[in-house]
N, CA, C and O of each residue as an XYZ file, in Angstrom:
728
protein
N      54.559    273.150   -125.463
C      55.738    273.936   -125.729
C      56.919    272.984   -125.922
O      57.129    272.081   -125.112
N      57.685    273.184   -126.989
C      58.792    272.264   -127.254
C      59.895    272.400   -126.224
O      60.217    273.501   -125.777
N      60.465    271.273   -125.856
C      61.569    271.263   -124.908
C      62.813    271.817   -125.598
O      62.889    271.860   -126.825
N      63.784    272.238   -124.793
C      65.000    272.810   -125.358
C      65.729    271.805   -126.247
O      66.279    272.188   -127.280
N      65.744    270.538   -125.868
C      66.407    269.512   -126.677
C      65.716    269.374   -128.034
O      66.374    269.223   -129.063
N      64.383    269.426   -128.024
C      63.616    269.349   -129.266
C      63.929    270.560   -130.145
O      64.092    270.432   -131.358
N      64.009    271.717   -129.530
C      64.330    272.940   -130.255
C      65.712    272.830   -130.891
O      65.884    273.164   -132.063
N      66.697    272.363   -130.125
C      68.057    272.211   -130.635
C      68.089    271.209   -131.796
O      68.814    271.409   -132.771
N      67.308    270.138   -131.688
C      67.251    269.146   -132.762
C      66.669    269.753   -134.030
O      67.131    269.461   -135.133
N      65.661    270.591   -133.872
C      65.071    271.252   -135.049
C      66.073    272.187   -135.703
O      66.144    272.260   -136.930
N      66.841    272.895   -134.906
C      67.875    273.766   -135.473
C      68.900    272.951   -136.263
O      69.322    273.358   -137.345
N      69.295    271.805   -135.720
C      70.252    270.948   -136.425
C      69.656    270.435   -137.735
O      70.357    270.345   -138.743
N      68.375    270.103   -137.724
C      67.706    269.634   -138.944
C      67.683    270.731   -140.000
O      67.907    270.466   -141.182
N      67.414    271.955   -139.578
C      67.421    273.079   -140.522
C      68.811    273.251   -141.114
O      68.956    273.432   -142.323
N      69.834    273.196   -140.266
C      71.207    273.327   -140.749
C      71.547    272.225   -141.749
O      72.196    272.481   -142.763
N      71.111    271.003   -141.464
C      71.373    269.883   -142.364
C      70.707    270.104   -143.716
O      71.334    269.930   -144.761
N      69.441    270.486   -143.691
C      68.716    270.735   -144.946
C      69.351    271.869   -145.739
O      69.511    271.763   -146.955
N      69.708    272.935   -145.069
C      70.351    274.047   -145.775
C      71.698    273.622   -146.360
O      72.063    274.049   -147.456
N      72.430    272.792   -145.638
C      73.695    272.275   -146.160
C      73.498    271.428   -147.407
O      74.276    271.514   -148.357
N      72.437    270.597   -147.396
C      72.142    269.772   -148.572
C      71.757    270.633   -149.764
O      72.174    270.364   -150.891
N      70.971    271.657   -149.520
C      70.571    272.555   -150.614
C      71.781    273.316   -151.127
O      71.946    273.488   -152.335
N      72.626    273.771   -150.211
C      73.827    274.507   -150.596
C      74.756    273.638   -151.448
O      75.446    274.144   -152.334
N      74.772    272.333   -151.178
C      75.628    271.408   -151.928
C      75.000    270.998   -153.260
O      75.636    270.311   -154.060
N      73.789    271.405   -153.493
C      73.088    271.037   -154.726
C      73.849    271.555   -155.945
O      74.436    272.637   -155.923
N      73.820    270.760   -156.993
C      74.510    271.123   -158.225
C      73.764    272.207   -158.998
O      74.348    272.851   -159.869
N      72.492    272.417   -158.696
C      71.678    273.383   -159.429
C      71.745    274.754   -158.761
O      71.119    274.959   -157.721
N      72.494    275.698   -159.340
C      72.619    277.018   -158.727
C      71.286    277.782   -158.697
O      71.063    278.604   -157.808
N      70.404    277.511   -159.667
C      69.095    278.181   -159.667
C      68.261    277.741   -158.466
O      67.570    278.555   -157.853
N      68.328    276.449   -158.132
C      67.602    275.948   -156.972
C      68.116    276.620   -155.699
O      67.330    277.064   -154.862
N      69.432    276.688   -155.563
C      70.021    277.331   -154.383
C      69.555    278.784   -154.265
O      69.188    279.237   -153.181
N      69.571    279.500   -155.370
C      69.161    280.899   -155.362
C      67.697    281.039   -154.985
O      67.347    281.915   -154.194
N      66.838    280.198   -155.530
C      65.405    280.270   -155.248
C      65.111    279.925   -153.779
O      64.266    280.557   -153.144
N      65.810    278.928   -153.255
C      65.604    278.556   -151.851
C      66.079    279.696   -150.942
O      65.423    280.006   -149.948
N      67.208    280.317   -151.275
C      67.689    281.450   -150.481
C      66.684    282.600   -150.514
O      66.424    283.229   -149.488
N      66.123    282.875   -151.686
C      65.108    283.923   -151.791
C      63.880    283.583   -150.948
O      63.338    284.445   -150.256
N      63.445    282.324   -151.010
C      62.292    281.881   -150.228
C      62.572    282.037   -148.739
O      61.738    282.563   -148.001
N      63.730    281.587   -148.298
C      64.085    281.694   -146.881
C      64.124    283.160   -146.441
O      63.660    283.493   -145.350
N      64.676    284.033   -147.285
C      64.754    285.444   -146.924
C      63.362    286.061   -146.823
O      63.109    286.868   -145.929
N      62.460    285.692   -147.728
C      61.088    286.212   -147.672
C      60.366    285.737   -146.403
O      59.667    286.513   -145.752
N      60.542    284.459   -146.063
C      59.927    283.929   -144.841
C      60.505    284.633   -143.619
O      59.766    284.995   -142.702
N      61.831    284.830   -143.602
C      62.476    285.528   -142.488
C      61.960    286.963   -142.380
O      61.680    287.434   -141.278
N      61.833    287.659   -143.507
C      61.332    289.034   -143.493
C      59.908    289.086   -142.959
O      59.566    289.976   -142.180
N      59.080    288.139   -143.372
C      57.690    288.087   -142.910
C      57.633    287.833   -141.400
O      56.922    288.527   -140.674
N      58.380    286.845   -140.943
C      58.414    286.542   -139.508
C      58.966    287.720   -138.712
O      58.422    288.077   -137.667
N      60.036    288.318   -139.200
C      60.646    289.450   -138.506
C      59.680    290.622   -138.369
O      59.590    291.238   -137.307
N      58.960    290.926   -139.442
C      57.987    292.019   -139.403
C      56.861    291.697   -138.419
O      56.405    292.576   -137.687
N      56.414    290.445   -138.400
C      55.356    290.036   -137.474
C      55.800    290.116   -136.028
O      55.056    290.599   -135.174
N      57.005    289.649   -135.744
C      57.536    289.721   -134.374
C      57.730    291.169   -133.937
O      57.416    291.533   -132.804
N      58.244    291.979   -134.835
C      58.454    293.379   -134.501
C      57.123    294.062   -134.174
O      57.035    294.833   -133.218
N      56.099    293.780   -134.963
C      54.776    294.365   -134.710
C      54.205    293.863   -133.379
O      53.595    294.634   -132.639
N      54.401    292.574   -133.072
C      53.934    292.036   -131.794
C      54.572    292.793   -130.627
O      53.890    293.135   -129.661
N      55.858    293.049   -130.715
C      56.543    293.765   -129.647
C      56.045    295.207   -129.541
O      55.915    295.738   -128.438
N      55.769    295.836   -130.672
C      55.206    297.189   -130.641
C      53.859    297.193   -129.923
O      53.591    298.072   -129.105
N      53.019    296.220   -130.227
C      51.702    296.144   -129.595
C      51.815    295.872   -128.096
O      51.079    296.446   -127.293
N      52.737    295.000   -127.734
C      52.929    294.674   -126.316
C      53.424    295.894   -125.560
O      53.041    296.113   -124.411
N      54.281    296.694   -126.204
C      54.864    297.866   -125.537
C      53.948    299.090   -125.564
O      54.345    300.161   -125.105
N      52.749    298.953   -126.086
C      51.831    300.099   -126.181
C      51.677    300.767   -124.819
O      51.617    300.085   -123.796
N      51.612    302.093   -124.801
C      51.511    302.825   -123.525
C      50.323    302.364   -122.686
O      49.240    302.076   -123.195
N      50.575    302.307   -121.381
C      49.507    302.014   -120.441
C      49.230    300.543   -120.189
O      48.412    300.212   -119.331
N      49.883    299.665   -120.906
C      49.599    298.238   -120.737
C      50.632    297.517   -119.880
O      50.440    296.351   -119.534
N      51.719    298.191   -119.535
C      52.757    297.524   -118.757
C      53.431    296.409   -119.530
O      53.914    295.439   -118.945
N      53.461    296.547   -120.845
C      53.993    295.494   -121.698
C      55.496    295.331   -121.668
O      56.012    294.282   -122.053
N      56.219    296.363   -121.211
C      57.678    296.261   -121.190
C      58.141    295.098   -120.313
O      59.121    294.425   -120.635
N      57.442    294.865   -119.216
C      57.777    293.732   -118.344
C      57.593    292.412   -119.097
O      58.398    291.492   -118.952
N      56.545    292.326   -119.890
C      56.312    291.118   -120.693
C      57.401    290.941   -121.744
O      57.861    289.823   -121.978
N      57.816    292.031   -122.375
C      58.891    291.954   -123.362
C      60.170    291.451   -122.697
O      60.883    290.631   -123.275
N      60.468    291.930   -121.497
C      61.653    291.472   -120.770
C      61.534    289.982   -120.450
O      62.512    289.239   -120.543
N      60.330    289.554   -120.073
C      60.100    288.134   -119.780
C      60.303    287.292   -121.036
O      60.889    286.211   -120.972
N      59.825    287.781   -122.170
C      60.037    287.063   -123.437
C      61.529    286.960   -123.744
O      61.996    285.944   -124.259
N      62.267    288.012   -123.427
C      63.710    288.015   -123.659
C      64.463    287.029   -122.791
O      65.599    286.675   -123.108
N      63.858    286.578   -121.704
C      64.500    285.593   -120.825
C      64.154    284.155   -121.182
O      64.801    283.229   -120.694
N      63.154    283.954   -122.020
C      62.759    282.611   -122.433
C      63.706    282.134   -123.537
O      63.914    282.848   -124.518
N      64.287    280.928   -123.388
C      65.321    280.480   -124.338
C      64.821    280.416   -125.772
O      65.557    280.796   -126.683
N      63.610    279.956   -126.006
C      63.097    279.824   -127.369
C      62.776    281.190   -127.955
O      63.221    281.517   -129.055
N      62.013    281.980   -127.231
C      61.629    283.301   -127.726
C      62.856    284.191   -127.854
O      62.997    284.922   -128.835
N      63.740    284.132   -126.871
C      64.952    284.965   -126.910
C      65.780    284.668   -128.150
O      66.307    285.590   -128.772
N      65.906    283.396   -128.522
C      66.704    283.062   -129.701
C      66.073    283.637   -130.967
O      66.787    284.070   -131.872
N      64.750    283.644   -131.038
C      64.075    284.251   -132.189
C      64.260    285.768   -132.191
O      64.486    286.368   -133.242
N      64.165    286.373   -131.035
C      64.342    287.817   -130.952
C      65.761    288.211   -131.352
O      65.955    289.223   -132.028
N      66.742    287.433   -130.947
C      68.132    287.693   -131.351
C      68.265    287.523   -132.862
O      68.891    288.349   -133.527
N      67.684    286.466   -133.401
C      67.766    286.187   -134.833
C      67.258    287.363   -135.660
O      67.810    287.676   -136.714
N      66.209    288.006   -135.177
C      65.604    289.107   -135.921
C      66.066    290.480   -135.433
O      65.538    291.504   -135.867
N      67.048    290.504   -134.536
C      67.565    291.774   -134.044
C      66.576    292.534   -133.171
O      66.613    293.763   -133.126
N      65.689    291.818   -132.475
C      64.632    292.440   -131.683
C      64.747    292.191   -130.184
O      63.861    292.588   -129.426
N      65.803    291.553   -129.751
C      65.929    291.231   -128.329
C      65.938    292.524   -127.519
O      66.573    293.500   -127.917
N      65.232    292.537   -126.380
C      65.181    293.767   -125.589
C      66.524    294.185   -124.985
O      66.702    295.352   -124.637
N      67.454    293.264   -124.856
C      68.778    293.586   -124.333
C      69.798    293.537   -125.456
O      69.713    292.686   -126.342
N      70.768    294.452   -125.421
C      71.823    294.391   -126.418
C      72.800    293.264   -126.070
O      72.694    292.650   -125.009
N      73.729    293.005   -126.950
C      74.678    291.897   -126.773
C      75.446    292.024   -125.465
O      75.579    291.049   -124.725
N      75.949    293.211   -125.179
C      76.737    293.396   -123.959
C      75.909    293.094   -122.706
O      76.390    292.423   -121.794
N      74.686    293.578   -122.660
C      73.830    293.345   -121.498
C      73.532    291.857   -121.333
O      73.488    291.352   -120.211
N      73.326    291.149   -122.454
C      73.049    289.715   -122.371
C      74.264    288.946   -121.877
O      74.123    287.991   -121.113
N      75.462    289.353   -122.305
C      76.690    288.683   -121.862
C      76.907    288.939   -120.376
O      77.213    288.011   -119.627
N      76.754    290.177   -119.945
C      76.928    290.502   -118.523
C      75.919    289.721   -117.688
O      76.262    289.195   -116.629
N      74.687    289.644   -118.156
C      73.656    288.895   -117.441
C      74.027    287.410   -117.356
O      73.840    286.785   -116.312
N      74.546    286.850   -118.434
C      74.938    285.434   -118.436
C      76.077    285.180   -117.454
O      76.066    284.179   -116.738
N      77.061    286.082   -117.417
C      78.180    285.935   -116.487
C      77.670    286.043   -115.048
O      78.083    285.276   -114.178
N      76.769    287.001   -114.804
C      76.206    287.157   -113.455
C      75.424    285.921   -113.024
O      75.475    285.533   -111.857
N      74.705    285.302   -113.949
C      73.911    284.108   -113.627
C      74.787    282.913   -113.266
O      74.331    281.987   -112.595
N      76.032    282.931   -113.706
C      76.934    281.817   -113.383
C      77.201    281.750   -111.888
O      77.642    280.719   -111.380
N      76.941    282.826   -111.192
C      77.067    282.860   -109.734
C      78.446    282.402   -109.282
O      78.587    281.601   -108.358
N      79.452    282.929   -109.956
C      80.828    282.622   -109.585
C      81.663    283.876   -109.765
O      81.452    284.647   -110.701
N      82.598    284.070   -108.875
C      83.507    285.216   -108.999
C      84.719    284.844   -109.835
O      85.654    285.634   -109.959
N      84.712    283.678   -110.396
C      85.872    283.193   -111.135
C      85.868    283.599   -112.600
O      86.826    283.319   -113.320
N      84.796    284.262   -113.059
C      84.697    284.662   -114.457
C      84.688    286.182   -114.532
O      83.891    286.847   -113.871
N      85.593    286.720   -115.353
C      85.708    288.164   -115.507
C      85.574    288.521   -116.985
O      86.248    287.939   -117.834
N      84.705    289.472   -117.283
C      84.552    289.980   -118.650
C      85.675    290.973   -118.900
O      85.734    292.023   -118.261
N      86.572    290.642   -119.835
C      87.705    291.511   -120.135
C      87.356    292.557   -121.175
O      87.705    293.729   -121.034
N      86.657    292.122   -122.231
C      86.281    293.072   -123.272
C      85.142    292.508   -124.112
O      84.928    291.300   -124.205
N      84.430    293.442   -124.711
C      83.365    293.099   -125.648
C      83.350    294.207   -126.689
O      82.849    295.304   -126.441
N      83.895    293.910   -127.837
C      84.004    294.899   -128.909
C      83.531    294.286   -130.212
O      84.053    293.263   -130.656
N      82.540    294.917   -130.821
C      82.003    294.490   -132.106
C      81.664    293.001   -132.109
O      81.936    292.300   -133.084
N      81.080    292.526   -131.031
C      80.636    291.143   -130.939
C      81.701    290.149   -130.531
O      81.406    288.968   -130.353
N      82.948    290.608   -130.378
C      84.043    289.733   -129.942
C      84.153    289.815   -128.419
O      84.341    290.895   -127.859
N      84.036    288.677   -127.766
C      84.002    288.624   -126.311
C      85.274    287.963   -125.795
O      85.686    286.909   -126.280
N      85.894    288.605   -124.794
C      87.057    288.028   -124.120
C      86.742    287.928   -122.645
O      86.379    288.914   -122.005
N      86.883    286.727   -122.111
C      86.651    286.457   -120.698
C      87.912    285.860   -120.100
O      88.766    285.329   -120.810
N      88.015    285.956   -118.778
C      89.102    285.275   -118.072
C      88.483    284.452   -116.959
O      87.604    284.916   -116.233
N      88.957    283.227   -116.841
C      88.542    282.362   -115.749
C      89.691    282.288   -114.765
O      90.816    281.940   -115.124
N      89.394    282.621   -113.514
C      90.374    282.532   -112.441
C      90.176    281.178   -111.775
O      89.173    280.963   -111.094
N      91.106    280.277   -111.962
C      90.965    278.934   -111.389
C      91.145    278.936   -109.875
O      90.747    277.979   -109.212
N      91.736    279.989   -109.316
C      91.923    280.115   -107.865
C      92.541    278.873   -107.233
O      92.094    278.400   -106.188
N      93.570    278.361   -107.884
C      94.309    277.255   -107.298
C      93.538    275.958   -107.226
O      93.850    275.102   -106.398
N      92.559    275.794   -108.058
C      91.821    274.526   -108.029
C      92.733    273.357   -108.352
O      92.546    272.244   -107.861
N      93.732    273.635   -109.194
C      94.751    272.631   -109.428
C      94.356    271.537   -110.392
O      95.233    270.890   -110.963
N      93.130    271.314   -110.589
C      92.710    270.198   -111.429
C      92.314    270.716   -112.802
O      91.366    271.492   -112.921
N      93.020    270.302   -113.826
C      92.728    270.728   -115.184
C      91.316    270.387   -115.625
O      90.693    271.145   -116.368
N      90.808    269.246   -115.168
C      89.461    268.856   -115.574
C      88.414    269.777   -114.962
O      87.376    270.017   -115.580
N      88.658    270.299   -113.765
C      87.731    271.238   -113.139
C      87.721    272.545   -113.915
O      86.655    273.108   -114.164
N      88.896    273.035   -114.302
C      88.986    274.264   -115.090
C      88.301    274.075   -116.433
O      87.621    274.977   -116.921
N      88.480    272.906   -117.028
C      87.837    272.651   -118.321
C      86.320    272.548   -118.173
O      85.582    272.982   -119.058
N      85.855    271.982   -117.074
C      84.407    271.901   -116.835
C      83.830    273.299   -116.644
O      82.745    273.597   -117.144
N      84.544    274.153   -115.928
C      84.102    275.532   -115.742
C      84.090    276.259   -117.086
O      83.166    277.016   -117.381
N      85.113    276.026   -117.889
C      85.172    276.653   -119.218
C      83.971    276.224   -120.056
O      83.345    277.060   -120.708
N      83.645    274.948   -120.046
C      82.498    274.447   -120.813
C      81.198    275.073   -120.323
O      80.334    275.425   -121.126
N      81.059    275.212   -119.008
C      79.864    275.818   -118.435
C      79.746    277.283   -118.871
O      78.659    277.753   -119.206
N      80.870    277.993   -118.861
C      80.882    279.398   -119.273
C      80.541    279.516   -120.753
O      79.729    280.355   -121.142
N      81.162    278.673   -121.578
C      80.866    278.702   -123.018
C      79.383    278.477   -123.280
O      78.771    279.212   -124.055
N      78.806    277.472   -122.645
C      77.379    277.181   -122.826
C      76.522    278.384   -122.456
O      75.599    278.745   -123.187
N      76.826    278.998   -121.330
C      76.037    280.141   -120.856
C      76.150    281.317   -121.824
O      75.152    281.972   -122.124
N      77.349    281.583   -122.307
C      77.560    282.721   -123.209
C      76.907    282.471   -124.562
O      76.230    283.350   -125.094
N      77.104    281.273   -125.128
C      76.497    280.989   -126.433
C      74.973    280.975   -126.363
O      74.306    281.347   -127.328
N      74.421    280.553   -125.242
C      72.968    280.566   -125.100
C      72.454    282.004   -125.013
O      71.433    282.334   -125.616
N      73.151    282.852   -124.273
C      72.720    284.238   -124.096
C      73.031    285.102   -125.309
O      72.313    286.060   -125.592
N      74.094    284.767   -126.024
C      74.560    285.631   -127.108
C      74.976    284.822   -128.340
O      76.152    284.805   -128.704
N      74.011    284.153   -128.982
C      74.371    283.375   -130.170
C      74.841    284.248   -131.327
O      75.385    283.741   -132.308
N      74.634    285.548   -131.218
C      75.028    286.474   -132.262
C      76.438    287.031   -132.075
O      76.838    287.937   -132.805
N      77.208    286.501   -131.100
C      78.574    286.967   -130.915
C      79.411    286.588   -132.129
O      79.077    285.654   -132.858
N      80.499    287.319   -132.339
C      81.368    287.013   -133.481
C      82.522    286.106   -133.094
O      82.997    285.316   -133.909
N      82.981    286.219   -131.830
C      84.025    285.310   -131.346
C      84.004    285.297   -129.825
O      83.554    286.242   -129.177
N      84.504    284.198   -129.279
C      84.587    284.039   -127.831
C      85.962    283.498   -127.490
O      86.344    282.412   -127.925
N      86.699    284.270   -126.704
C      88.018    283.841   -126.236
C      87.958    283.781   -124.714
O      87.585    284.751   -124.054
N      88.332    282.627   -124.172
C      88.336    282.450   -122.720
C      89.773    282.181   -122.284
O      90.375    281.173   -122.654
N      90.302    283.100   -121.494
C      91.669    282.972   -120.991
C      91.643    282.307   -119.616
O      90.630    282.316   -118.918
N      92.775    281.737   -119.254
C      92.926    281.197   -117.909
C      92.603    279.729   -117.786
O      92.580    279.204   -116.672
N      92.354    279.049   -118.879
C      92.058    277.615   -118.796
C      93.134    276.788   -119.485
O      92.959    275.601   -119.760
N      94.262    277.459   -119.757
C      95.346    276.736   -120.399
C      95.862    275.659   -119.449
O      95.873    275.843   -118.232
N      96.278    274.557   -120.007
C      96.816    273.473   -119.186
C      98.118    273.930   -118.550
O      99.017    274.417   -119.235
N      98.211    273.774   -117.275
C      99.426    274.115   -116.539
C     100.083    272.823   -116.082
O      99.452    271.768   -116.022
N     101.359    272.934   -115.765
C     102.072    271.748   -115.296
C     101.388    271.236   -114.034
O     101.046    272.005   -113.135
N     101.202    269.951   -113.989
C     100.540    269.344   -112.840
C     101.538    269.021   -111.751
O     102.622    269.600   -111.689
N     101.166    268.103   -110.904
C     102.034    267.688   -109.818
C     103.244    266.950   -110.371
O     103.175    266.276   -111.399
N     104.339    267.095   -109.665
C     105.540    266.351   -110.020
C     105.357    264.942   -109.477
O     105.040    264.778   -108.299
N     105.549    263.923   -110.306
C     105.406    262.554   -109.810
C     106.363    262.306   -108.639
O     107.487    262.807   -108.622
N     105.895    261.524   -107.663
C     106.691    261.261   -106.461
C     108.053    260.663   -106.771
O     109.037    260.983   -106.103
N     108.121    259.808   -107.765
C     109.404    259.177   -108.077
C     110.441    260.194   -108.551
O     111.641    259.927   -108.500
N     109.978    261.364   -109.015
C     110.907    262.400   -109.447
C     111.508    263.138   -108.241
O     112.544    263.791   -108.365
N     110.865    263.034   -107.095
C     111.360    263.719   -105.909
C     112.472    262.943   -105.207
O     113.248    263.520   -104.445
N     112.550    261.653   -105.458
C     113.582    260.817   -104.826
C     114.798    260.798   -105.733
O     114.665    260.718   -106.954
N     115.987    260.870   -105.141
C     117.187    260.789   -105.990
C     117.258    259.413   -106.655
O     116.799    258.409   -106.111
N     117.832    259.406   -107.815
C     117.977    258.144   -108.540
C     118.853    257.193   -107.728
O     119.844    257.626   -107.139
N     118.506    255.906   -107.687
C     119.324    254.956   -106.911
C     120.741    254.887   -107.474
O     120.947    254.894   -108.688
N     121.702    254.821   -106.573
C     123.095    254.763   -106.977
C     123.524    253.299   -107.117
O     123.104    252.447   -106.334
N     124.345    253.018   -108.097
C     124.834    251.642   -108.224
C     125.653    251.246   -107.001
O     126.232    252.100   -106.329
N     125.698    249.971   -106.722
C     126.382    249.439   -105.536
C     127.885    249.761   -105.556
O     128.494    249.917   -104.497
N     128.489    249.863   -106.755
C     129.935    250.122   -106.821
C     130.279    251.597   -106.621
O     131.457    251.953   -106.640
N     129.283    252.465   -106.428
C     129.521    253.856   -106.149
C     129.808    254.707   -107.370
O     129.973    255.920   -107.242
N     129.870    254.115   -108.536
C     130.161    254.869   -109.761
C     128.861    255.461   -110.272
O     127.879    254.748   -110.478
N     128.864    256.805   -110.478
C     127.664    257.465   -111.007
C     127.676    257.380   -112.509
O     128.720    257.228   -113.143
N     126.474    257.482   -113.066
C     126.375    257.505   -114.523
C     126.385    256.113   -115.083
O     126.043    255.137   -114.416
N     126.783    256.052   -116.313
C     126.728    254.787   -117.034
C     128.010    254.008   -116.894
O     128.604    253.966   -115.817
N     128.434    253.398   -117.959
C     129.598    252.531   -117.949
C     130.864    253.253   -117.789
O     131.928    252.635   -117.764
């Protein structure tokens, strides 16, 4: 079974090849490759859909297996690609937020694939910690819901940090007692 890194590398290779074909000067080649890709996608989609129908057949307890397939990163991504994932987008996002095991992430809205979350830093004070949490949340959401249309995460804006100590001390006064410049 391919590792997740191997899977991600294959996706990048596909994107690169499609980009090269898209940049091709021959519009007929681009059209033919798009048609070929669509036919392959339709064939795979029909096969996956039929597999799920067979697994879900009455009396076999297949629904549990379908749910298990939906939790596997490789299979889940294929099911999302073909619109066959057992969970809808909202359920996958809620599940991803719950898996983060933190009360610092709140789902604000999910409308037509646009997701808005808020991260409560709870006085952590360190911008790098908030940014690390934001990155962790982004990774979890994109993995669970690659079909989202947008992701907005509030609460990670840079806030003013500590005031430097030298700013707390009054400026030294000149020996002659005259404030200001000349």
